C-alpha positions as a printed NumPy array, in Angstrom:
array([[-52.519,  -5.372,  87.514],
       [-55.848,  -6.324,  89.059],
       [-56.672,  -6.279,  92.761],
       [-59.252,  -7.999,  94.822],
       [-60.625,  -7.333,  98.31 ],
       [-61.013,  -4.312, 100.266],
       [-58.355,  -2.039, 101.775],
       [-57.461,  -2.47 , 105.381],
       [-54.503,  -2.509, 107.783],
       [-52.873,  -4.922, 110.205],
       [-49.946,  -2.732, 111.086],
       [-47.912,  -4.056, 108.17 ],
       [-49.418,  -2.   , 105.417],
       [-52.238,  -2.428, 102.891],
       [-54.221,  -5.673, 102.862],
       [-55.405,  -5.337,  99.243],
       [-55.024,  -8.661,  97.388],
       [-52.824,  -8.411,  94.344],
       [-52.928, -11.041,  91.675],
       [-49.451, -12.438,  90.626],
       [-48.68 , -14.986,  88.05 ],
       [-46.516, -18.061,  89.13 ],
       [-43.688, -18.547,  86.715],
       [-40.887, -21.163,  86.2  ],
       [-37.328, -20.718,  87.032],
       [-35.004, -23.534,  86.013],
       [-36.168, -27.234,  85.98 ],
       [-38.113, -27.322,  89.176],
       [-38.378, -23.884,  90.827],
       [-41.296, -21.53 ,  90.789],
       [-41.092, -17.792,  91.272],
       [-43.513, -14.793,  91.996],
       [-42.498, -11.253,  91.626],
       [-42.797,  -8.753,  94.468],
       [-44.948,  -5.642,  94.052],
       [-42.736,  -2.688,  93.019],
       [-44.328,  -0.249,  95.536],
       [-43.911,  -2.73 ,  98.477],
       [-40.171,  -3.338,  97.48 ],
       [-39.579,   0.509,  97.398],
       [-41.366,   1.125, 100.625],
       [-38.976,  -1.352, 102.32 ],
       [-35.947,  -0.131, 100.387],
       [-35.377,  -3.635,  99.018],
       [-32.665,  -4.024,  96.361],
       [-31.276,  -6.927,  94.253],
       [-29.435,  -9.241,  96.556],
       [-31.342,  -8.376,  99.663],
       [-33.23 , -11.204, 101.655],
       [-36.746, -11.299, 102.934],
       [-38.274, -13.636, 105.585],
       [-40.955, -16.056, 104.438],
       [-43.281, -17.692, 106.981],
       [-45.274, -20.818, 106.22 ],
       [-48.775, -20.499, 107.861],
       [-50.487, -23.446, 106.312],
       [-52.361, -22.255, 103.222],
       [-50.587, -18.854, 103.338],
       [-46.979, -17.649, 102.92 ],
       [-46.203, -14.449, 104.938],
       [-43.423, -12.372, 103.541],
       [-41.601,  -9.764, 105.555],
       [-38.496,  -7.555, 104.903],
       [-37.186,  -8.541, 108.292],
       [-37.925, -11.046, 111.047],
       [-41.322, -10.68 , 112.634],
       [-42.188,  -8.048, 110.136],
       [-40.157,  -5.287, 111.756],
       [-36.586,  -4.454, 112.131],
       [-34.45 ,  -6.324, 114.555],
       [-33.411,  -3.794, 117.361],
       [-31.527,  -4.078, 120.573],
       [-32.165,  -1.72 , 123.461],
       [-29.433,  -0.843, 125.821],
       [-29.533,   1.077, 129.028],
       [-26.185,   2.919, 129.643],
       [-26.987,   3.688, 133.168],
       [-25.38 ,   0.363, 133.976],
       [-21.587,   0.808, 134.071],
       [-20.926,  -2.474, 132.444],
       [-23.036,  -1.719, 129.379],
       [-21.223,   1.569, 128.848],
       [-17.817,  -0.11 , 129.449],
       [-18.493,  -2.723, 126.81 ],
       [-20.365,  -0.483, 124.39 ],
       [-17.839,  -0.9  , 121.697],
       [-17.933,  -4.692, 121.664],
       [-21.724,  -4.657, 121.987],
       [-22.023,  -2.562, 118.907],
       [-19.66 ,  -4.716, 116.819],
       [-21.314,  -7.893, 117.959],
       [-24.801,  -6.349, 117.171],
       [-23.494,  -5.559, 113.614],
       [-22.094,  -8.984, 113.118],
       [-25.118, -10.841, 114.402],
       [-27.532,  -8.996, 112.025],
       [-29.274,  -6.452, 114.189],
       [-30.699,  -3.431, 112.236],
       [-30.187,  -0.863, 114.998],
       [-29.328,  -0.229, 118.662],
       [-31.302,   2.106, 120.752],
       [-29.191,   3.506, 123.628],
       [-30.735,   5.205, 126.649],
       [-27.891,   7.466, 127.864],
       [-28.556,   9.787, 130.943],
       [-24.859,  10.196, 130.925],
       [-22.943,  12.586, 128.604],
       [-24.124,  12.07 , 125.067],
       [-20.797,  13.449, 123.929],
       [-18.959,  10.591, 125.644],
       [-21.173,   7.977, 124.107],
       [-20.741,   9.551, 120.678],
       [-16.967,   9.488, 121.186],
       [-17.031,   5.789, 121.896],
       [-19.407,   5.131, 118.979],
       [-17.089,   6.983, 116.49 ],
       [-14.263,   4.784, 117.502],
       [-16.511,   1.761, 116.836],
       [-17.57 ,   3.197, 113.517],
       [-13.959,   3.254, 112.295],
       [-13.857,  -0.588, 112.707],
       [-17.056,  -1.222, 110.7  ],
       [-18.039,  -0.734, 106.99 ],
       [-19.53 ,   2.617, 106.033],
       [-23.092,   1.422, 106.661],
       [-23.321,   2.9  , 110.183],
       [-25.395,   5.977, 111.075],
       [-25.655,   7.615, 114.505],
       [-28.593,   9.822, 115.54 ],
       [-28.09 ,  11.632, 118.774],
       [-31.025,  12.912, 120.724],
       [-31.584,  14.111, 124.277],
       [-30.479,  11.241, 126.585],
       [-30.712,   8.853, 123.76 ],
       [-28.717,   7.591, 120.766],
       [-29.86 ,   5.591, 117.814],
       [-27.205,   3.514, 116.024],
       [-28.425,   2.133, 112.556],
       [-26.754,  -0.447, 110.332],
       [-27.836,  -0.278, 106.673],
       [-26.747,  -1.025, 103.105],
       [-25.955,  -4.731, 103.586],
       [-25.755,  -6.26 ,  99.95 ],
       [-25.12 ,  -9.672,  98.733],
       [-23.302, -12.334, 100.719],
       [-21.516, -13.948,  97.735],
       [-20.401, -10.721,  96.22 ],
       [-18.847,  -9.576,  99.613],
       [-17.275, -13.033, 100.099],
       [-15.582, -12.703,  96.713],
       [-14.288,  -9.163,  97.53 ],
       [-13.112, -10.336, 100.829],
       [-11.193, -13.402,  99.526],
       [ -9.713, -11.274,  96.842],
       [ -8.468,  -8.797,  99.526],
       [ -7.203, -11.631, 101.727],
       [ -5.281, -13.003,  98.753],
       [ -3.638,  -9.546,  98.184],
       [ -2.766,  -9.635, 102.017],
       [ -0.871, -12.813, 101.626],
       [  0.985, -11.043,  98.717],
       [  2.163,  -8.429, 101.202],
       [  3.787, -11.226, 103.339],
       [  5.504, -12.388, 100.191],
       [  6.791,  -8.771,  99.493],
       [  8.206,  -8.478, 103.131],
       [ 10.196, -11.786, 102.622],
       [ 11.248, -10.525,  99.13 ],
       [ 12.252,  -6.986,  99.943],
       [ 13.183,  -7.149, 103.702],
       [ 11.695,  -3.753, 104.637],
       [  9.567,  -3.15 , 107.654],
       [  5.949,  -2.699, 106.304],
       [  4.235,  -2.648, 109.744],
       [  2.004,   0.433, 108.94 ],
       [  1.092,  -0.917, 105.54 ],
       [  0.147,  -4.264, 107.156],
       [ -1.82 ,  -2.574, 109.737],
       [ -3.773,  -0.514, 107.262],
       [ -4.368,  -3.595, 105.133],
       [ -5.592,  -5.641, 108.09 ],
       [ -8.004,  -2.78 , 109.151],
       [ -9.611,  -3.07 , 105.599],
       [ -9.78 ,  -6.837, 105.625],
       [-11.217,  -6.824, 109.183],
       [-14.006,  -4.522, 108.053],
       [-14.797,  -6.837, 105.232],
       [-14.724,  -9.878, 107.58 ],
       [-17.331,  -8.208, 109.81 ],
       [-19.443,  -7.561, 106.747],
       [-19.479, -11.28 , 105.593],
       [-20.184, -12.368, 109.027],
       [-23.167, -10.093, 109.188],
       [-24.404, -11.175, 105.916],
       [-23.931, -14.8  , 106.776],
       [-25.9  , -14.44 , 110.02 ],
       [-28.686, -12.775, 108.094],
       [-28.916, -15.809, 105.879],
       [-29.698, -18.106, 108.844],
       [-33.485, -18.769, 108.894],
       [-35.584, -20.591, 111.558],
       [-37.186, -23.976, 110.881],
       [-36.17 , -24.224, 107.166],
       [-33.817, -26.192, 105.07 ],
       [-32.166, -22.905, 103.956],
       [-31.204, -22.511, 107.626],
       [-28.833, -25.415, 107.217],
       [-27.26 , -23.816, 104.108],
       [-27.061, -20.398, 105.87 ],
       [-25.013, -22.185, 108.793],
       [-22.563, -23.583, 106.402],
       [-21.986, -20.217, 104.858],
       [-21.594, -18.785, 108.31 ],
       [-18.98 , -21.452, 109.039],
       [-17.161, -20.416, 105.775],
       [-17.435, -16.87 , 106.93 ],
       [-15.929, -17.604, 110.297],
       [-13.01 , -19.642, 108.92 ],
       [-12.122, -16.95 , 106.343],
       [-12.093, -14.366, 108.971],
       [ -9.829, -16.536, 111.134],
       [ -7.433, -17.084, 108.161],
       [ -7.153, -13.222, 107.709],
       [ -6.236, -12.843, 111.464],
       [ -3.559, -15.55 , 111.026],
       [ -2.17 , -13.981, 107.963],
       [ -1.95 , -10.642, 109.804],
       [  0.177, -12.428, 112.454],
       [  2.248, -14.062, 109.884],
       [  2.993, -10.628, 108.228],
       [  4.135,  -9.181, 111.434],
       [  6.334, -12.172, 112.172],
       [  7.842, -12.012, 108.734],
       [  8.952,  -8.448, 109.322],
       [ 10.361,  -9.314, 112.737],
       [ 12.192, -12.485, 111.662],
       [ 13.434, -11.568, 108.289],
       [ 17.085, -11.191, 109.322],
       [ 17.055, -14.602, 110.939],
       [ 15.921, -16.462, 107.625],
       [ 18.376, -17.641, 105.085],
       [ 17.746, -16.734, 101.427],
       [ 16.805, -20.444, 100.69 ],
       [ 14.301, -20.364, 103.614],
       [ 12.712, -17.155, 102.349],
       [ 12.339, -18.775,  98.804],
       [ 10.714, -21.933, 100.29 ],
       [  8.328, -19.784, 102.309],
       [  7.38 , -17.574,  99.342],
       [  6.653, -20.704,  97.217],
       [  4.158, -21.887,  99.826],
       [  2.704, -18.367, 100.205],
       [  2.051, -18.242,  96.544],
       [ -0.008, -21.366,  96.625],
       [ -2.161, -20.003,  99.416],
       [ -2.56 , -16.652,  97.68 ],
       [ -4.058, -18.54 ,  94.733],
       [ -6.347, -20.782,  96.947],
       [ -7.744, -17.769,  98.848],
       [ -8.544, -15.868,  95.6  ],
       [-10.622, -18.852,  94.373],
       [-12.764, -19.559,  97.469],
       [-15.361, -17.021,  96.662],
       [-16.   , -18.324,  93.131],
       [-16.233, -21.834,  94.411],
       [-19.168, -21.143,  96.727],
       [-21.271, -19.279,  94.131],
       [-22.22 , -21.166,  92.09 ],
       [-21.581, -24.096,  94.417],
       [-18.836, -26.178,  92.829],
       [-17.324, -29.183,  94.401],
       [-14.728, -29.399,  91.513],
       [-13.377, -25.986,  92.363],
       [-13.266, -26.944,  95.995],
       [-11.318, -30.06 ,  95.182],
       [ -8.95 , -27.879,  93.055],
       [ -8.412, -25.623,  96.146],
       [ -7.53 , -28.651,  98.218],
       [ -4.995, -30.109,  95.801],
       [ -3.326, -26.707,  95.584],
       [ -2.759, -26.557,  99.377],
       [ -1.852, -30.321,  99.67 ],
       [  1.823, -29.604,  99.03 ],
       [  1.601, -27.091, 101.907],
       [ -0.03 , -29.634, 104.211],
       [  2.459, -32.346, 103.192],
       [  5.347, -30.219, 104.593],
       [  4.159, -31.178, 108.114],
       [  5.075, -34.881, 107.384],
       [  8.766, -33.733, 106.908],
       [  9.145, -31.744, 110.149],
       [ 11.414, -34.342, 111.787],
       [ 13.894, -34.117, 108.889],
       [ 13.479, -30.278, 108.582],
       [ 14.626, -29.651, 112.254],
       [ 18.131, -30.521, 111.563],
       [ 18.492, -28.503, 108.444],
       [ 16.615, -25.191, 108.962],
       [ 16.523, -22.404, 111.407],
       [ 14.069, -21.97 , 114.356],
       [ 12.795, -18.843, 112.716],
       [ 11.854, -20.928, 109.573],
       [ 10.145, -23.699, 111.544],
       [  8.061, -21.04 , 113.434],
       [  6.999, -19.245, 110.157],
       [  6.287, -22.667, 108.576],
       [  3.993, -23.601, 111.525],
       [  2.005, -20.328, 110.758],
       [  1.783, -21.086, 107.109],
       [  0.602, -24.697, 107.75 ],
       [ -2.081, -23.186, 110.147],
       [ -3.434, -21.176, 107.383],
       [ -3.503, -24.157, 105.077],
       [ -5.421, -26.158, 107.668],
       [ -8.09 , -23.273, 107.868],
       [ -8.342, -23.449, 104.013],
       [ -8.648, -27.221, 104.165],
       [-11.658, -26.757, 106.485],
       [-13.118, -24.127, 104.257],
       [-12.821, -26.542, 101.339],
       [-14.69 , -29.213, 103.312],
       [-17.388, -26.738, 104.036],
       [-17.694, -25.734, 100.446],
       [-18.156, -29.289,  99.336],
       [-20.929, -29.797, 102.007],
       [-22.604, -26.618, 100.886],
       [-22.498, -27.862,  97.204],
       [-24.025, -31.244,  98.057],
       [-26.752, -29.779, 100.362],
       [-27.679, -26.948,  98.098],
       [-28.236, -29.357,  95.17 ],
       [-30.303, -31.659,  97.521],
       [-32.609, -28.73 ,  98.548],
       [-33.082, -27.602,  94.863],
       [-34.075, -31.182,  93.801],
       [-36.764, -31.499,  96.428]])
C-alpha cells in the first residue's frame, strides 16, 4: 500500500496519507476499508461503530466522539454523589460512556463495595481499577446492536414461557422468575447502551438511531411488565379457574411468538414482518373490546391478569409501529 506525505502528529496518531480505493457496495453505496493497524490500535471489531465528521472537503473518522473516549468524572466528596453512585454508574453505562473516573478521598473499600453491587446488575463488560483516592470504572466489549436485540427478544420470549408454565403447573417459581429477570435486565441495559451509541449528531443516521433507541426502551419496558405478570400469576393462581388459565395461556403463546420475531424484523428492516407481528397480537388487543361482557363471567383475578397481558400487547404494538418507521426511513436514507 502506497503512502504520501510526511509523518507528523496531531494528538490522534500518524498523519501519513494512505491511499485507499473507493469500492461499490450494493446499488448506490460506496465503501472504503480502514487501515488494519489503525483498527487494531483502537481495538475495533466487526459490528463496532466509528464517528465520522464532515469538514467540507474532508471526512474525519474517530473511534469515539471527539476523537477520544467519552468519560465522566465524579467527585465523591459530595455526599449525594456517593449516595447515588450505583444509579450514576448504571445510567453512565446505558447512555454510552466509556468510563467513569471517581475521586474518592473516602474509603476506597466502601466505594468498591458499592461498585461490585452495581457490577452484578450490568453485563460482564465492566472493569474496576482502584488506586489511591481514585477509582476508574471502564465499560468495554459492546458488540452489535441488532445481535444483542435478537438475543434479548429471544430471552424475553422465553420469559413469557415461564409465565405460561406457572399457569400450567401452579408451582411458586419466584426464585426462577427473579433469576430470569436479572438476566433479561442485564440484556436490556446492553441494548439501551448500544442504541444510545448509535445516535449521532447532525446526521440522518441520528434519526434512525433514535428509532432504535425507542425500540430498545419499549422492549425493556415489556420485560419489566412481563416480570410483574409472572409474579402476579404465581400469587393469583388459586383464584383462577381452569378455563381462565387456558384463555390466558393462549394469549401468552401469541405474545411469546411476537417477542421472538421482533429482533429479526428490525435487521434487515422488514415492514412485512412488522405487520405480521401486529396481526399476531391483534387478537390480544381485541379482547379489550369485550371487557364489558367479560366482567359478568370471569373472576376479578382474571380481569387483572388480562389487563397486564393487554398492556404488554400495547407495548408490542408500539414496537411494531417503530419498526415500520425504521424500515421506511432506512430505505429513504439508502436511496439518497
